[in-house]
DOBA-511391 format. One record per atom (N, C-alpha, C): residue number from 0; atom name; x, y, z. Coordinates in Angstrom, 1 decimal, padded with zeros to 4 digits. Example, Ala and Ser with C-alpha at 12.3 -4.5 7.8 and 13.67 -1.06 7.14 Angstrom:
<atoms>
<zalum=0 | tivex=N | px=013.2 | py=-005.7 | pz=007.8> $
<zalum=0 | tivex=CA | px=012.3 | py=-004.5 | pz=007.8> $
<zalum=0 | tivex=C | px=013.2 | py=-003.3 | pz=007.8> $
<zalum=1 | tivex=N | px=012.8 | py=-002.2 | pz=007.1> $
<zalum=1 | tivex=CA | px=013.7 | py=-001.1 | pz=007.1> $
<zalum=1 | tivex=C | px=012.9 | py=000.0 | pz=007.9> $
</atoms>
This chain:
<atoms>
<zalum=0 | tivex=N | px=150.8 | py=-056.1 | pz=-093.8> $
<zalum=0 | tivex=CA | px=151.2 | py=-055.0 | pz=-094.7> $
<zalum=0 | tivex=C | px=150.4 | py=-054.9 | pz=-095.9> $
<zalum=1 | tivex=N | px=149.9 | py=-056.0 | pz=-096.6> $
<zalum=1 | tivex=CA | px=149.2 | py=-056.0 | pz=-097.8> $
<zalum=1 | tivex=C | px=147.8 | py=-055.5 | pz=-097.5> $
<zalum=2 | tivex=N | px=147.2 | py=-055.8 | pz=-096.3> $
<zalum=2 | tivex=CA | px=145.9 | py=-055.3 | pz=-096.0> $
<zalum=2 | tivex=C | px=146.0 | py=-053.7 | pz=-095.7> $
<zalum=3 | tivex=N | px=147.1 | py=-053.2 | pz=-095.2> $
<zalum=3 | tivex=CA | px=147.3 | py=-051.8 | pz=-095.0> $
<zalum=3 | tivex=C | px=147.2 | py=-051.2 | pz=-096.4> $
<zalum=4 | tivex=N | px=148.0 | py=-051.8 | pz=-097.3> $
<zalum=4 | tivex=CA | px=148.2 | py=-051.1 | pz=-098.7> $
<zalum=4 | tivex=C | px=146.8 | py=-051.2 | pz=-099.3> $
<zalum=5 | tivex=N | px=146.1 | py=-052.1 | pz=-099.2> $
<zalum=5 | tivex=CA | px=144.7 | py=-052.4 | pz=-099.9> $
<zalum=5 | tivex=C | px=143.8 | py=-051.2 | pz=-099.2> $
<zalum=6 | tivex=N | px=143.9 | py=-051.0 | pz=-097.9> $
<zalum=6 | tivex=CA | px=143.0 | py=-050.0 | pz=-097.3> $
<zalum=6 | tivex=C | px=143.4 | py=-048.6 | pz=-097.7> $
<zalum=7 | tivex=N | px=144.7 | py=-048.5 | pz=-097.8> $
<zalum=7 | tivex=CA | px=145.3 | py=-047.1 | pz=-098.2> $
<zalum=7 | tivex=C | px=145.0 | py=-046.7 | pz=-099.7> $
<zalum=8 | tivex=N | px=145.0 | py=-047.8 | pz=-100.5> $
<zalum=8 | tivex=CA | px=144.5 | py=-047.6 | pz=-101.9> $
<zalum=8 | tivex=C | px=143.0 | py=-047.3 | pz=-102.0> $
<zalum=9 | tivex=N | px=142.3 | py=-047.8 | pz=-101.1> $
<zalum=9 | tivex=CA | px=140.8 | py=-047.6 | pz=-101.2> $
<zalum=9 | tivex=C | px=140.6 | py=-046.1 | pz=-100.7> $
<zalum=10 | tivex=N | px=141.3 | py=-045.8 | pz=-099.7> $
<zalum=10 | tivex=CA | px=141.1 | py=-044.4 | pz=-099.1> $
<zalum=10 | tivex=C | px=141.6 | py=-043.2 | pz=-100.2> $
<zalum=11 | tivex=N | px=142.7 | py=-043.5 | pz=-100.7> $
<zalum=11 | tivex=CA | px=143.1 | py=-042.5 | pz=-101.8> $
<zalum=11 | tivex=C | px=142.2 | py=-042.5 | pz=-102.9> $
<zalum=12 | tivex=N | px=141.8 | py=-043.6 | pz=-103.4> $
<zalum=12 | tivex=CA | px=140.8 | py=-043.7 | pz=-104.5> $
<zalum=12 | tivex=C | px=139.5 | py=-042.9 | pz=-104.0> $
<zalum=13 | tivex=N | px=139.1 | py=-043.2 | pz=-102.9> $
<zalum=13 | tivex=CA | px=137.9 | py=-042.5 | pz=-102.4> $
<zalum=13 | tivex=C | px=138.0 | py=-041.0 | pz=-102.4> $
<zalum=14 | tivex=N | px=139.3 | py=-040.6 | pz=-102.0> $
<zalum=14 | tivex=CA | px=139.4 | py=-039.1 | pz=-102.1> $
<zalum=14 | tivex=C | px=139.3 | py=-038.6 | pz=-103.5> $
<zalum=15 | tivex=N | px=139.9 | py=-039.4 | pz=-104.4> $
<zalum=15 | tivex=CA | px=139.8 | py=-039.0 | pz=-105.9> $
<zalum=15 | tivex=C | px=138.2 | py=-038.9 | pz=-106.2> $
<zalum=16 | tivex=N | px=137.4 | py=-039.8 | pz=-105.8> $
<zalum=16 | tivex=CA | px=136.0 | py=-039.8 | pz=-106.1> $
<zalum=16 | tivex=C | px=135.3 | py=-038.5 | pz=-105.4> $
<zalum=17 | tivex=N | px=135.8 | py=-038.3 | pz=-104.2> $
<zalum=17 | tivex=CA | px=135.3 | py=-037.2 | pz=-103.4> $
<zalum=17 | tivex=C | px=135.5 | py=-035.9 | pz=-104.2> $
<zalum=18 | tivex=N | px=136.8 | py=-035.6 | pz=-104.7> $
<zalum=18 | tivex=CA | px=137.1 | py=-034.5 | pz=-105.4> $
<zalum=18 | tivex=C | px=136.2 | py=-034.5 | pz=-106.6> $
<zalum=19 | tivex=N | px=136.0 | py=-035.5 | pz=-107.4> $
<zalum=19 | tivex=CA | px=135.0 | py=-035.3 | pz=-108.5> $
<zalum=19 | tivex=C | px=133.7 | py=-034.9 | pz=-108.1> $
<zalum=20 | tivex=N | px=133.1 | py=-035.7 | pz=-107.1> $
<zalum=20 | tivex=CA | px=131.9 | py=-035.2 | pz=-106.6> $
<zalum=20 | tivex=C | px=131.8 | py=-033.7 | pz=-106.1> $
<zalum=21 | tivex=N | px=132.8 | py=-033.3 | pz=-105.4> $
<zalum=21 | tivex=CA | px=132.8 | py=-031.9 | pz=-105.0> $
<zalum=21 | tivex=C | px=132.8 | py=-031.1 | pz=-106.1> $
<zalum=22 | tivex=N | px=133.8 | py=-031.3 | pz=-107.3> $
<zalum=22 | tivex=CA | px=133.7 | py=-030.5 | pz=-108.4> $
<zalum=22 | tivex=C | px=132.4 | py=-030.5 | pz=-109.1> $
<zalum=23 | tivex=N | px=131.8 | py=-031.6 | pz=-109.2> $
<zalum=23 | tivex=CA | px=130.4 | py=-031.7 | pz=-109.9> $
<zalum=23 | tivex=C | px=129.5 | py=-030.7 | pz=-109.1> $
<zalum=24 | tivex=N | px=129.4 | py=-030.9 | pz=-107.8> $
<zalum=24 | tivex=CA | px=128.4 | py=-030.1 | pz=-107.0> $
<zalum=24 | tivex=C | px=128.7 | py=-028.6 | pz=-107.3> $
<zalum=25 | tivex=N | px=130.0 | py=-028.1 | pz=-107.1> $
<zalum=25 | tivex=CA | px=130.5 | py=-026.8 | pz=-107.4> $
<zalum=25 | tivex=C | px=130.0 | py=-026.3 | pz=-108.9> $
<zalum=26 | tivex=N | px=130.3 | py=-027.2 | pz=-109.7> $
<zalum=26 | tivex=CA | px=130.0 | py=-026.9 | pz=-111.2> $
<zalum=26 | tivex=C | px=128.7 | py=-026.6 | pz=-111.4> $
<zalum=27 | tivex=N | px=127.9 | py=-027.6 | pz=-111.0> $
<zalum=27 | tivex=CA | px=126.5 | py=-027.5 | pz=-111.2> $
<zalum=27 | tivex=C | px=125.7 | py=-026.3 | pz=-110.5> $
<zalum=28 | tivex=N | px=126.2 | py=-026.0 | pz=-109.3> $
<zalum=28 | tivex=CA | px=125.6 | py=-024.8 | pz=-108.8> $
<zalum=28 | tivex=C | px=126.0 | py=-023.5 | pz=-109.4> $
<zalum=29 | tivex=N | px=127.2 | py=-023.4 | pz=-109.9> $
<zalum=29 | tivex=CA | px=127.7 | py=-022.3 | pz=-110.6> $
<zalum=29 | tivex=C | px=126.9 | py=-022.2 | pz=-112.1> $
<zalum=30 | tivex=N | px=126.8 | py=-023.3 | pz=-112.7> $
<zalum=30 | tivex=CA | px=126.2 | py=-023.4 | pz=-113.9> $
<zalum=30 | tivex=C | px=124.7 | py=-023.0 | pz=-114.0> $
<zalum=31 | tivex=N | px=124.1 | py=-023.4 | pz=-112.7> $
<zalum=31 | tivex=CA | px=122.7 | py=-022.8 | pz=-112.6> $
<zalum=31 | tivex=C | px=122.5 | py=-021.4 | pz=-112.5> $
<zalum=32 | tivex=N | px=123.5 | py=-020.8 | pz=-111.8> $
<zalum=32 | tivex=CA | px=123.5 | py=-019.4 | pz=-111.7> $
<zalum=32 | tivex=C | px=123.7 | py=-018.7 | pz=-113.0> $
<zalum=33 | tivex=N | px=124.7 | py=-019.3 | pz=-113.9> $
<zalum=33 | tivex=CA | px=124.9 | py=-018.7 | pz=-115.1> $
<zalum=33 | tivex=C | px=123.8 | py=-018.8 | pz=-116.0> $
<zalum=34 | tivex=N | px=123.0 | py=-019.9 | pz=-115.9> $
<zalum=34 | tivex=CA | px=121.8 | py=-020.2 | pz=-116.8> $
<zalum=34 | tivex=C | px=120.8 | py=-019.2 | pz=-116.5> $
<zalum=35 | tivex=N | px=120.7 | py=-018.7 | pz=-115.2> $
<zalum=35 | tivex=CA | px=119.7 | py=-017.7 | pz=-114.9> $
<zalum=35 | tivex=C | px=120.0 | py=-016.4 | pz=-115.5> $
<zalum=36 | tivex=N | px=121.3 | py=-016.2 | pz=-115.6> $
<zalum=36 | tivex=CA | px=121.9 | py=-015.0 | pz=-116.3> $
<zalum=36 | tivex=C | px=121.6 | py=-015.0 | pz=-117.6> $
<zalum=37 | tivex=N | px=121.7 | py=-016.2 | pz=-118.3> $
<zalum=37 | tivex=CA | px=121.5 | py=-016.4 | pz=-119.9> $
<zalum=37 | tivex=C | px=120.0 | py=-016.2 | pz=-120.0> $
<zalum=38 | tivex=N | px=119.2 | py=-016.7 | pz=-119.2> $
<zalum=38 | tivex=CA | px=117.6 | py=-016.5 | pz=-119.5> $
<zalum=38 | tivex=C | px=117.4 | py=-015.0 | pz=-119.4> $
<zalum=39 | tivex=N | px=118.2 | py=-014.2 | pz=-118.7> $
<zalum=39 | tivex=CA | px=118.0 | py=-012.7 | pz=-118.6> $
<zalum=39 | tivex=C | px=118.6 | py=-012.0 | pz=-119.7> $
<zalum=40 | tivex=N | px=119.0 | py=-012.8 | pz=-120.7> $
<zalum=40 | tivex=CA | px=119.7 | py=-012.3 | pz=-122.0> $
<zalum=40 | tivex=C | px=121.0 | py=-011.7 | pz=-121.8> $
<zalum=41 | tivex=N | px=121.8 | py=-012.1 | pz=-120.8> $
<zalum=41 | tivex=CA | px=123.2 | py=-011.9 | pz=-120.6> $
<zalum=41 | tivex=C | px=124.1 | py=-012.9 | pz=-121.3> $
<zalum=42 | tivex=N | px=125.1 | py=-012.5 | pz=-122.0> $
<zalum=42 | tivex=CA | px=126.1 | py=-013.4 | pz=-122.5> $
<zalum=42 | tivex=C | px=126.9 | py=-014.1 | pz=-121.4> $
<zalum=43 | tivex=N | px=127.0 | py=-015.4 | pz=-121.3> $
<zalum=43 | tivex=CA | px=127.6 | py=-016.1 | pz=-120.3> $
<zalum=43 | tivex=C | px=128.7 | py=-017.0 | pz=-121.0> $
<zalum=44 | tivex=N | px=129.1 | py=-016.8 | pz=-122.2> $
<zalum=44 | tivex=CA | px=130.1 | py=-017.6 | pz=-122.9> $
<zalum=44 | tivex=C | px=131.3 | py=-017.7 | pz=-122.2> $
<zalum=45 | tivex=N | px=132.0 | py=-016.6 | pz=-121.9> $
<zalum=45 | tivex=CA | px=133.3 | py=-016.6 | pz=-121.2> $
<zalum=45 | tivex=C | px=133.2 | py=-017.3 | pz=-119.8> $
<zalum=46 | tivex=N | px=132.2 | py=-016.8 | pz=-119.2> $
<zalum=46 | tivex=CA | px=132.0 | py=-017.6 | pz=-117.8> $
<zalum=46 | tivex=C | px=131.8 | py=-019.1 | pz=-117.8> $
<zalum=47 | tivex=N | px=131.1 | py=-019.5 | pz=-118.8> $
<zalum=47 | tivex=CA | px=130.8 | py=-020.8 | pz=-119.0> $
<zalum=47 | tivex=C | px=132.1 | py=-021.6 | pz=-119.4> $
<zalum=48 | tivex=N | px=132.9 | py=-020.9 | pz=-120.2> $
<zalum=48 | tivex=CA | px=134.2 | py=-021.6 | pz=-120.7> $
<zalum=48 | tivex=C | px=135.1 | py=-021.7 | pz=-119.5> $
<zalum=49 | tivex=N | px=135.1 | py=-020.6 | pz=-118.6> $
<zalum=49 | tivex=CA | px=135.8 | py=-020.6 | pz=-117.5> $
<zalum=49 | tivex=C | px=135.4 | py=-021.7 | pz=-116.5> $
<zalum=50 | tivex=N | px=134.1 | py=-021.9 | pz=-116.4> $
<zalum=50 | tivex=CA | px=133.5 | py=-022.9 | pz=-115.5> $
<zalum=50 | tivex=C | px=134.0 | py=-024.5 | pz=-116.0> $
<zalum=51 | tivex=N | px=134.0 | py=-024.5 | pz=-117.2> $
<zalum=51 | tivex=CA | px=134.3 | py=-025.7 | pz=-117.8> $
<zalum=51 | tivex=C | px=135.8 | py=-026.1 | pz=-117.4> $
<zalum=52 | tivex=N | px=136.6 | py=-025.1 | pz=-117.6> $
<zalum=52 | tivex=CA | px=138.1 | py=-025.3 | pz=-117.3> $
<zalum=52 | tivex=C | px=138.1 | py=-025.5 | pz=-115.8> $
<zalum=53 | tivex=N | px=137.5 | py=-024.9 | pz=-115.0> $
<zalum=53 | tivex=CA | px=137.6 | py=-025.1 | pz=-113.5> $
<zalum=53 | tivex=C | px=137.2 | py=-026.6 | pz=-113.1> $
<zalum=54 | tivex=N | px=136.1 | py=-027.0 | pz=-113.8> $
<zalum=54 | tivex=CA | px=135.6 | py=-028.4 | pz=-113.7> $
<zalum=54 | tivex=C | px=136.8 | py=-029.3 | pz=-114.1> $
<zalum=55 | tivex=N | px=137.4 | py=-029.0 | pz=-115.2> $
<zalum=55 | tivex=CA | px=138.5 | py=-029.9 | pz=-115.7> $
<zalum=55 | tivex=C | px=139.7 | py=-029.9 | pz=-114.7> $
<zalum=56 | tivex=N | px=140.0 | py=-028.9 | pz=-114.0> $
<zalum=56 | tivex=CA | px=141.0 | py=-028.9 | pz=-113.0> $
<zalum=56 | tivex=C | px=140.6 | py=-029.8 | pz=-111.7> $
<zalum=57 | tivex=N | px=139.4 | py=-029.9 | pz=-111.5> $
<zalum=57 | tivex=CA | px=139.0 | py=-030.9 | pz=-110.5> $
<zalum=57 | tivex=C | px=139.1 | py=-032.2 | pz=-111.0> $
<zalum=58 | tivex=N | px=138.9 | py=-032.5 | pz=-112.3> $
<zalum=58 | tivex=CA | px=139.0 | py=-033.9 | pz=-112.8> $
<zalum=58 | tivex=C | px=140.4 | py=-034.2 | pz=-112.9> $
<zalum=59 | tivex=N | px=141.4 | py=-033.3 | pz=-113.2> $
<zalum=59 | tivex=CA | px=142.7 | py=-033.6 | pz=-113.1> $
<zalum=59 | tivex=C | px=143.3 | py=-033.9 | pz=-111.9> $
<zalum=60 | tivex=N | px=142.9 | py=-033.3 | pz=-110.9> $
<zalum=60 | tivex=CA | px=143.3 | py=-033.5 | pz=-109.4> $
<zalum=60 | tivex=C | px=142.8 | py=-034.9 | pz=-108.9> $
<zalum=61 | tivex=N | px=141.5 | py=-035.3 | pz=-109.3> $
<zalum=61 | tivex=CA | px=141.1 | py=-036.6 | pz=-109.0> $
<zalum=61 | tivex=C | px=141.7 | py=-037.8 | pz=-109.8> $
<zalum=62 | tivex=N | px=142.0 | py=-037.5 | pz=-111.0> $
<zalum=62 | tivex=CA | px=142.8 | py=-038.5 | pz=-111.7> $
<zalum=62 | tivex=C | px=144.1 | py=-038.7 | pz=-111.0> $
<zalum=63 | tivex=N | px=144.9 | py=-037.8 | pz=-110.6> $
<zalum=63 | tivex=CA | px=146.1 | py=-038.1 | pz=-109.9> $
<zalum=63 | tivex=C | px=145.9 | py=-038.8 | pz=-108.6> $
<zalum=64 | tivex=N | px=144.9 | py=-038.6 | pz=-107.9> $
<zalum=64 | tivex=CA | px=144.7 | py=-039.4 | pz=-106.8> $
<zalum=64 | tivex=C | px=144.3 | py=-040.8 | pz=-107.2> $
<zalum=65 | tivex=N | px=143.4 | py=-041.0 | pz=-108.3> $
<zalum=65 | tivex=CA | px=143.1 | py=-042.4 | pz=-108.7> $
<zalum=65 | tivex=C | px=144.3 | py=-043.2 | pz=-109.2> $
<zalum=66 | tivex=N | px=145.3 | py=-042.4 | pz=-109.8> $
<zalum=66 | tivex=CA | px=146.4 | py=-043.3 | pz=-110.3> $
<zalum=66 | tivex=C | px=147.3 | py=-043.6 | pz=-109.2> $
<zalum=67 | tivex=N | px=147.4 | py=-042.7 | pz=-108.2> $
<zalum=67 | tivex=CA | px=148.2 | py=-043.2 | pz=-107.0> $
<zalum=67 | tivex=C | px=147.5 | py=-044.4 | pz=-106.3> $
<zalum=68 | tivex=N | px=146.2 | py=-044.4 | pz=-106.3> $
<zalum=68 | tivex=CA | px=145.4 | py=-045.6 | pz=-105.6> $
<zalum=68 | tivex=C | px=145.8 | py=-046.8 | pz=-106.4> $
<zalum=69 | tivex=N | px=145.7 | py=-046.6 | pz=-107.8> $
<zalum=69 | tivex=CA | px=146.0 | py=-047.9 | pz=-108.6> $
<zalum=69 | tivex=C | px=147.5 | py=-048.3 | pz=-108.5> $
<zalum=70 | tivex=N | px=148.4 | py=-047.4 | pz=-108.3> $
<zalum=70 | tivex=CA | px=149.7 | py=-047.9 | pz=-108.2> $
<zalum=70 | tivex=C | px=149.9 | py=-048.6 | pz=-106.8> $
<zalum=71 | tivex=N | px=149.3 | py=-048.1 | pz=-105.9> $
<zalum=71 | tivex=CA | px=149.3 | py=-048.8 | pz=-104.6> $
<zalum=71 | tivex=C | px=148.6 | py=-050.1 | pz=-104.6> $
<zalum=72 | tivex=N | px=147.4 | py=-050.1 | pz=-105.2> $
<zalum=72 | tivex=CA | px=146.8 | py=-051.4 | pz=-105.3> $
<zalum=72 | tivex=C | px=147.5 | py=-052.5 | pz=-105.9> $
<zalum=73 | tivex=N | px=148.4 | py=-052.1 | pz=-106.9> $
<zalum=73 | tivex=CA | px=149.2 | py=-053.2 | pz=-107.6> $
<zalum=73 | tivex=C | px=150.2 | py=-053.9 | pz=-106.8> $
<zalum=74 | tivex=N | px=150.6 | py=-053.2 | pz=-105.7> $
<zalum=74 | tivex=CA | px=151.5 | py=-053.9 | pz=-104.7> $
<zalum=74 | tivex=C | px=150.7 | py=-055.0 | pz=-104.0> $
<zalum=75 | tivex=N | px=149.5 | py=-054.9 | pz=-103.9> $
<zalum=75 | tivex=CA | px=148.8 | py=-056.0 | pz=-103.2> $
<zalum=75 | tivex=C | px=148.5 | py=-057.2 | pz=-104.1> $
<zalum=76 | tivex=N | px=148.4 | py=-056.9 | pz=-105.4> $
<zalum=76 | tivex=CA | px=148.2 | py=-057.9 | pz=-106.5> $
<zalum=76 | tivex=C | px=149.2 | py=-057.9 | pz=-107.6> $
<zalum=77 | tivex=N | px=150.5 | py=-058.3 | pz=-107.3> $
<zalum=77 | tivex=CA | px=151.5 | py=-058.0 | pz=-108.3> $
<zalum=77 | tivex=C | px=151.8 | py=-059.1 | pz=-109.4> $
<zalum=78 | tivex=N | px=150.6 | py=-059.5 | pz=-110.0> $
<zalum=78 | tivex=CA | px=150.7 | py=-060.3 | pz=-111.1> $
<zalum=78 | tivex=C | px=151.0 | py=-059.6 | pz=-112.5> $
<zalum=79 | tivex=N | px=151.5 | py=-060.3 | pz=-113.4> $
<zalum=79 | tivex=CA | px=151.8 | py=-059.6 | pz=-114.7> $
<zalum=79 | tivex=C | px=150.4 | py=-059.0 | pz=-115.3> $
<zalum=80 | tivex=N | px=149.3 | py=-059.8 | pz=-115.2> $
<zalum=80 | tivex=CA | px=148.1 | py=-059.3 | pz=-115.6> $
<zalum=80 | tivex=C | px=147.7 | py=-058.0 | pz=-115.0> $
<zalum=81 | tivex=N | px=147.9 | py=-057.9 | pz=-113.7> $
<zalum=81 | tivex=CA | px=147.4 | py=-056.7 | pz=-112.9> $
<zalum=81 | tivex=C | px=148.4 | py=-055.6 | pz=-113.3> $
<zalum=82 | tivex=N | px=149.7 | py=-055.7 | pz=-113.4> $
<zalum=82 | tivex=CA | px=150.6 | py=-054.7 | pz=-113.7> $
<zalum=82 | tivex=C | px=150.4 | py=-054.3 | pz=-115.3> $
<zalum=83 | tivex=N | px=150.0 | py=-055.1 | pz=-116.0> $
<zalum=83 | tivex=CA | px=149.5 | py=-054.7 | pz=-117.5> $
<zalum=83 | tivex=C | px=148.3 | py=-053.9 | pz=-117.5> $
<zalum=84 | tivex=N | px=147.3 | py=-054.3 | pz=-116.7> $
<zalum=84 | tivex=CA | px=146.1 | py=-053.6 | pz=-116.5> $
<zalum=84 | tivex=C | px=146.3 | py=-052.2 | pz=-115.9> $
<zalum=85 | tivex=N | px=147.1 | py=-052.1 | pz=-114.9> $
<zalum=85 | tivex=CA | px=147.5 | py=-050.8 | pz=-114.3> $
<zalum=85 | tivex=C | px=148.3 | py=-049.9 | pz=-115.3> $
<zalum=86 | tivex=N | px=149.1 | py=-050.6 | pz=-116.0> $
<zalum=86 | tivex=CA | px=149.7 | py=-049.8 | pz=-117.2> $
<zalum=86 | tivex=C | px=148.9 | py=-049.1 | pz=-118.1> $
<zalum=87 | tivex=N | px=147.8 | py=-050.0 | pz=-118.5> $
<zalum=87 | tivex=CA | px=146.7 | py=-049.4 | pz=-119.4> $
<zalum=87 | tivex=C | px=146.0 | py=-048.4 | pz=-118.7> $
<zalum=88 | tivex=N | px=145.6 | py=-048.5 | pz=-117.5> $
<zalum=88 | tivex=CA | px=144.9 | py=-047.4 | pz=-116.8> $
<zalum=88 | tivex=C | px=145.6 | py=-046.1 | pz=-116.7> $
<zalum=89 | tivex=N | px=147.0 | py=-046.2 | pz=-116.3> $
<zalum=89 | tivex=CA | px=147.8 | py=-045.2 | pz=-116.1> $
<zalum=89 | tivex=C | px=148.1 | py=-044.5 | pz=-117.5> $
<zalum=90 | tivex=N | px=148.1 | py=-045.1 | pz=-118.6> $
<zalum=90 | tivex=CA | px=148.4 | py=-044.6 | pz=-119.9> $
<zalum=90 | tivex=C | px=147.1 | py=-043.8 | pz=-120.3> $
<zalum=91 | tivex=N | px=145.9 | py=-044.4 | pz=-120.1> $
<zalum=91 | tivex=CA | px=144.7 | py=-043.8 | pz=-120.5> $
<zalum=91 | tivex=C | px=144.5 | py=-042.4 | pz=-119.6> $
<zalum=92 | tivex=N | px=144.8 | py=-042.6 | pz=-118.4> $
<zalum=92 | tivex=CA | px=144.5 | py=-041.4 | pz=-117.4> $
<zalum=92 | tivex=C | px=145.5 | py=-040.3 | pz=-117.8> $
<zalum=93 | tivex=N | px=146.7 | py=-040.8 | pz=-118.0> $
<zalum=93 | tivex=CA | px=147.8 | py=-039.8 | pz=-118.3> $
<zalum=93 | tivex=C | px=147.3 | py=-038.9 | pz=-119.6> $
<zalum=94 | tivex=N | px=147.0 | py=-039.7 | pz=-120.7> $
<zalum=94 | tivex=CA | px=146.4 | py=-038.9 | pz=-121.8> $
<zalum=94 | tivex=C | px=145.3 | py=-038.1 | pz=-121.6> $
<zalum=95 | tivex=N | px=144.4 | py=-038.5 | pz=-120.8> $
<zalum=95 | tivex=CA | px=143.3 | py=-037.6 | pz=-120.4> $
<zalum=95 | tivex=C | px=143.8 | py=-036.4 | pz=-119.7> $
<zalum=96 | tivex=N | px=144.6 | py=-036.6 | pz=-118.7> $
<zalum=96 | tivex=CA | px=145.3 | py=-035.5 | pz=-117.8> $
<zalum=96 | tivex=C | px=146.0 | py=-034.5 | pz=-118.9> $
<zalum=97 | tivex=N | px=146.8 | py=-035.1 | pz=-119.7> $
<zalum=97 | tivex=CA | px=147.6 | py=-034.2 | pz=-120.7> $
<zalum=97 | tivex=C | px=146.6 | py=-033.3 | pz=-121.5> $
<zalum=98 | tivex=N | px=145.6 | py=-033.9 | pz=-122.1> $
<zalum=98 | tivex=CA | px=144.8 | py=-033.0 | pz=-122.9> $
<zalum=98 | tivex=C | px=144.0 | py=-032.0 | pz=-121.9> $
<zalum=99 | tivex=N | px=143.5 | py=-032.4 | pz=-120.9> $
<zalum=99 | tivex=CA | px=142.8 | py=-031.5 | pz=-120.0> $
<zalum=99 | tivex=C | px=143.6 | py=-030.4 | pz=-119.6> $
<zalum=100 | tivex=N | px=144.9 | py=-030.7 | pz=-119.3> $
<zalum=100 | tivex=CA | px=145.8 | py=-029.7 | pz=-118.8> $
<zalum=100 | tivex=C | px=146.1 | py=-028.8 | pz=-120.0> $
<zalum=101 | tivex=N | px=146.2 | py=-029.2 | pz=-121.3> $
<zalum=101 | tivex=CA | px=146.5 | py=-028.4 | pz=-122.4> $
<zalum=101 | tivex=C | px=145.4 | py=-027.5 | pz=-122.6> $
<zalum=102 | tivex=N | px=144.1 | py=-028.0 | pz=-122.5> $
<zalum=102 | tivex=CA | px=142.9 | py=-027.3 | pz=-122.6> $
<zalum=102 | tivex=C | px=142.9 | py=-026.0 | pz=-121.6> $
<zalum=103 | tivex=N | px=143.2 | py=-026.3 | pz=-120.4> $
<zalum=103 | tivex=CA | px=143.2 | py=-025.4 | pz=-119.3> $
<zalum=103 | tivex=C | px=144.3 | py=-024.3 | pz=-119.6> $
<zalum=104 | tivex=N | px=145.6 | py=-024.7 | pz=-120.0> $
<zalum=104 | tivex=CA | px=146.5 | py=-023.8 | pz=-120.3> $
<zalum=104 | tivex=C | px=146.1 | py=-022.8 | pz=-121.3> $
<zalum=105 | tivex=N | px=145.4 | py=-023.3 | pz=-122.4> $
<zalum=105 | tivex=CA | px=144.9 | py=-022.5 | pz=-123.5> $
<zalum=105 | tivex=C | px=144.1 | py=-021.3 | pz=-123.1> $
<zalum=106 | tivex=N | px=143.2 | py=-021.6 | pz=-122.0> $
<zalum=106 | tivex=CA | px=142.3 | py=-020.6 | pz=-121.5> $
<zalum=106 | tivex=C | px=143.0 | py=-019.8 | pz=-120.6> $
<zalum=107 | tivex=N | px=143.8 | py=-020.3 | pz=-119.7> $
<zalum=107 | tivex=CA | px=144.6 | py=-019.5 | pz=-118.7> $
<zalum=107 | tivex=C | px=146.0 | py=-019.5 | pz=-118.9> $
<zalum=108 | tivex=N | px=146.7 | py=-018.7 | pz=-119.8> $
<zalum=108 | tivex=CA | px=148.0 | py=-018.8 | pz=-120.0> $
<zalum=108 | tivex=C | px=148.8 | py=-018.1 | pz=-118.9> $
<zalum=109 | tivex=N | px=150.0 | py=-018.8 | pz=-118.7> $
<zalum=109 | tivex=CA | px=150.9 | py=-018.6 | pz=-117.5> $
<zalum=109 | tivex=C | px=151.5 | py=-017.0 | pz=-117.9> $
<zalum=110 | tivex=N | px=152.0 | py=-016.5 | pz=-116.8> $
<zalum=110 | tivex=CA | px=152.5 | py=-015.2 | pz=-116.9> $
<zalum=110 | tivex=C | px=153.6 | py=-015.0 | pz=-118.0> $
<zalum=111 | tivex=N | px=154.5 | py=-016.1 | pz=-118.1> $
<zalum=111 | tivex=CA | px=155.5 | py=-016.1 | pz=-119.1> $
<zalum=111 | tivex=C | px=154.9 | py=-016.0 | pz=-120.5> $
<zalum=112 | tivex=N | px=153.9 | py=-016.9 | pz=-120.8> $
<zalum=112 | tivex=CA | px=153.3 | py=-017.0 | pz=-122.0> $
<zalum=112 | tivex=C | px=152.6 | py=-015.5 | pz=-122.4> $
<zalum=113 | tivex=N | px=152.0 | py=-014.9 | pz=-121.5> $
<zalum=113 | tivex=CA | px=151.3 | py=-013.6 | pz=-121.5> $
<zalum=113 | tivex=C | px=152.4 | py=-012.5 | pz=-122.1> $
<zalum=114 | tivex=N | px=153.6 | py=-012.6 | pz=-121.5> $
<zalum=114 | tivex=CA | px=154.7 | py=-011.6 | pz=-121.7> $
<zalum=114 | tivex=C | px=155.1 | py=-011.8 | pz=-123.1> $
<zalum=115 | tivex=N | px=155.1 | py=-013.2 | pz=-123.7> $
<zalum=115 | tivex=CA | px=155.6 | py=-013.5 | pz=-125.0> $
<zalum=115 | tivex=C | px=154.7 | py=-012.8 | pz=-126.1> $
<zalum=116 | tivex=N | px=153.5 | py=-012.7 | pz=-125.7> $
<zalum=116 | tivex=CA | px=152.4 | py=-012.3 | pz=-126.8> $
<zalum=116 | tivex=C | px=152.5 | py=-010.9 | pz=-126.9> $
</atoms>
């Protein structure tokens, strides 16, 4: 059972890494296209800001996978030190996720927020 949990945590963590890599590939390709526009004297500020937020959403998704992998991995090594380490990692990733999400919400307000303005 422990071996299965270990393999499962590696697979889920790898999915998180794959999401980051995929987000980087997409972001870099879109950024290169935008920079070509900028060279042609076209303003790309809004598009670049949108691209930044899209990349942030990939990071958020990847963080969720990595947190899940860390939680599962803790079941394979349930020492107090490992649990404290996991708690620290989850806390840091949660803070990062929170601020990335707030940044994305600022850029893309929900329909309810749009109606309030």
